[in-house]
C-alpha positions as CSV (number, residue, x, y, z in Angstrom):
1,M,-11.3,88.3,-113.1
2,R,-15.1,88.0,-114.6
3,V,-14.4,86.2,-117.8
4,F,-16.0,88.9,-119.8
5,S,-13.8,91.1,-118.4
6,K,-10.5,89.0,-119.9
7,L,-12.0,88.5,-122.9
8,C,-12.1,92.4,-123.6
9,F,-8.7,92.9,-123.5
10,A,-7.4,90.0,-126.2
11,V,-10.2,91.3,-128.7
12,C,-8.9,94.9,-128.5
13,S,-5.6,94.7,-128.4
14,S,-5.9,92.1,-131.3
15,S,-8.3,94.7,-133.3
16,I,-5.9,97.5,-133.0
17,L,-2.9,95.8,-134.3
18,F,-5.0,94.9,-137.3
19,L,-6.9,97.9,-137.8
20,T,-3.7,100.1,-137.5
21,G,-0.9,98.4,-138.8
22,C,2.7,98.1,-138.6
23,Q,4.2,101.2,-136.5
24,S,7.1,102.1,-134.8
25,L,7.0,101.8,-130.9
26,S,8.2,104.3,-128.3
27,Q,7.2,104.3,-124.0
28,P,4.1,104.8,-123.1
29,N,3.8,108.2,-121.5
30,K,2.0,107.1,-118.0
31,V,3.4,105.3,-116.1
32,I,2.0,103.3,-112.8
33,A,3.5,101.8,-110.2
34,S,1.3,99.2,-108.7
35,P,2.4,95.9,-106.2
36,Q,2.8,92.8,-107.7
37,V,0.2,91.1,-106.0
38,Q,-3.3,92.9,-107.9
39,D,-6.8,92.3,-107.4
40,E,-7.8,90.0,-110.4
41,N,-11.1,92.5,-111.0
42,N,-9.5,96.0,-110.2
43,F,-6.1,96.8,-111.8
44,N,-4.4,98.6,-114.5
45,L,-1.6,97.5,-116.5
46,Q,0.4,99.4,-119.3
47,G,2.6,97.6,-122.2
48,K,3.0,97.2,-125.2
49,I,1.1,94.1,-128.0
50,G,2.4,92.9,-131.4
51,V,0.4,90.1,-133.4
52,R,1.8,88.9,-136.7
53,T,-0.3,86.5,-138.9
54,P,1.2,85.4,-142.3
55,Q,-1.2,88.1,-143.6
56,Q,-0.8,90.5,-141.7
57,S,1.4,92.3,-138.6
58,G,1.0,95.3,-136.2
59,S,1.7,96.4,-133.0
60,A,0.2,98.8,-130.4
61,F,0.8,100.4,-126.7
62,F,-1.9,99.5,-124.7
63,T,-3.5,100.8,-121.4
64,W,-6.0,98.5,-119.3
65,V,-7.9,99.8,-116.8
66,Q,-10.4,97.1,-115.3
67,Q,-13.0,98.0,-112.2
68,Q,-15.1,94.8,-111.7
69,D,-17.4,94.1,-114.8
70,Q,-16.4,97.1,-116.3
71,F,-12.9,97.9,-118.6
72,N,-11.3,100.9,-120.3
73,I,-8.2,100.1,-123.2
74,E,-7.1,102.7,-125.2
75,L,-4.7,101.1,-127.8
76,T,-2.2,103.8,-129.3
77,G,0.4,103.6,-132.0
78,I,3.8,106.2,-131.7
79,L,2.9,109.6,-130.4
80,G,-0.9,108.4,-130.2
81,V,-1.5,107.9,-133.4
82,G,-3.9,105.0,-134.6
83,K,-5.8,105.7,-131.0
84,T,-8.4,103.3,-130.3
85,Q,-10.8,103.2,-127.2
86,I,-12.3,100.1,-126.2
87,E,-14.9,100.2,-123.3
88,G,-16.8,97.0,-121.4
89,K,-19.6,96.1,-119.9
90,P,-21.6,93.1,-119.0
91,G,-23.4,93.0,-122.8
92,Q,-22.0,95.8,-124.8
93,V,-18.3,96.3,-126.0
94,T,-17.3,99.3,-128.0
95,L,-14.1,100.0,-130.2
96,N,-14.2,103.7,-131.7
97,S,-11.4,104.4,-133.7
98,A,-11.1,107.4,-136.5
99,K,-10.4,104.5,-138.6
100,T,-12.7,102.0,-138.3
101,G,-15.6,104.2,-136.6
102,L,-17.7,102.8,-133.5
103,I,-18.0,99.0,-133.3
104,T,-20.6,97.8,-131.4
105,A,-20.9,94.0,-130.5
106,T,-22.3,91.6,-127.4
107,T,-19.0,89.9,-126.3
108,P,-15.4,90.8,-126.7
109,E,-15.2,87.8,-129.5
110,E,-17.8,89.4,-131.3
111,L,-16.2,92.3,-131.4
112,L,-12.6,91.1,-132.7
113,E,-15.2,89.1,-135.8
114,K,-16.3,91.8,-136.3
115,A,-13.4,93.8,-136.7
116,T,-10.6,91.6,-137.5
117,G,-12.1,88.7,-139.3
118,W,-9.4,87.1,-136.8
119,Q,-9.5,84.1,-133.4
120,A,-7.3,84.5,-131.1
121,P,-7.3,82.7,-127.3
122,I,-9.6,86.2,-125.9
123,M,-11.1,84.1,-123.0
124,H,-7.5,82.5,-122.3
125,L,-5.2,85.9,-122.6
126,A,-6.8,87.1,-119.9
127,Y,-5.9,83.9,-117.4
128,W,-2.4,84.2,-118.9
129,I,-1.2,87.5,-117.3
130,Q,-2.0,85.8,-114.3
131,A,0.0,83.4,-114.7
132,K,-2.7,80.9,-114.5
133,P,-3.4,78.3,-117.0
134,A,-7.4,78.8,-118.2
135,T,-8.7,75.4,-118.6
136,Q,-7.7,71.8,-116.6
137,N,-6.9,70.6,-119.9
138,A,-3.9,72.5,-120.1
139,Q,-0.1,71.0,-119.9
140,V,2.1,73.4,-118.4
141,S,5.7,73.8,-117.1
142,K,7.4,75.5,-114.3
143,D,10.6,76.9,-113.7
144,E,12.5,76.2,-110.8
145,Q,10.8,79.0,-108.3
146,N,7.0,76.8,-109.4
147,R,6.3,79.9,-111.9
148,L,4.9,78.7,-115.2
149,K,6.9,78.6,-117.6
150,Q,5.1,77.5,-120.6
151,L,1.7,76.1,-121.7
152,V,-0.1,74.2,-124.0
153,E,-3.2,75.4,-124.3
154,D,-6.4,75.0,-126.8
155,G,-3.9,75.0,-129.6
156,W,-1.6,77.5,-128.7
157,N,2.0,77.1,-126.9
158,V,2.7,80.0,-124.4
159,D,5.5,81.1,-122.8
160,F,6.3,83.0,-120.3
161,S,9.2,85.5,-118.9
162,Y,9.9,87.1,-115.5
163,N,12.3,89.6,-114.3
164,D,13.9,88.8,-111.6
165,A,12.0,87.3,-108.1
166,Q,8.4,88.5,-109.5
167,T,4.9,86.2,-109.4
168,L,3.9,87.7,-112.5
169,P,4.9,87.3,-116.1
170,N,6.4,90.8,-117.9
171,K,5.9,88.8,-121.1
172,L,4.2,86.4,-122.8
173,L,5.0,84.7,-126.0
174,L,1.7,82.8,-127.9
175,K,2.3,80.5,-131.1
176,Q,-0.8,78.4,-132.8
177,A,0.9,76.7,-135.2
178,L,-1.0,77.1,-139.3
179,A,-0.4,74.6,-142.1
180,D,2.3,74.8,-144.2
181,G,5.0,75.0,-141.2
182,K,3.4,79.1,-140.7
183,E,2.3,80.4,-137.1
184,N,0.2,83.2,-135.9
185,R,2.2,84.9,-132.6
186,I,1.1,87.2,-130.3
187,T,3.8,89.2,-127.8
188,M,3.0,90.9,-125.2
189,V,5.0,92.9,-123.1
190,I,3.8,94.1,-120.0
191,Q,5.4,97.1,-118.8
192,N,3.6,98.7,-115.6
193,R,1.2,96.5,-113.2
């Protein structure tokens, strides 16, 4: 999977959370059944994501469709409220919602900064959802089935949860320690792959 494509998902997910605020969650309408092992450059993910910082928190449902270097991510709150559409291809990322209007950037990191002013492990998240460390410097621990259980990478602690004997995680909990015992926390639940 290309770095650009991986970065976009995290940017978009984090952005909508800050733009729509905290919303109640319900099940997404669309269900996509797909095999556990998938092509890293072509896939569909559905789930929900929550972000909590000392300043604010929020959550949203996401649908992420990846086709090689192009992606389309839709983020919504309950009953489609706060819908945000994010699209990207190399060199161009756009975020469009009723609250923000159209925001454009050349990279997902730039888009996140413009939309929220917040920094997150954007580049790493796409690796982590595939149960892989993003760098050689990651400290990893594995479970009894040799699946990634926990890692520490670039200031983030990530815990991985799996359904039964699945090889890809269904839940990621990311924590970044801050001053005064506070933290940034991202919870990502993957309901369908």
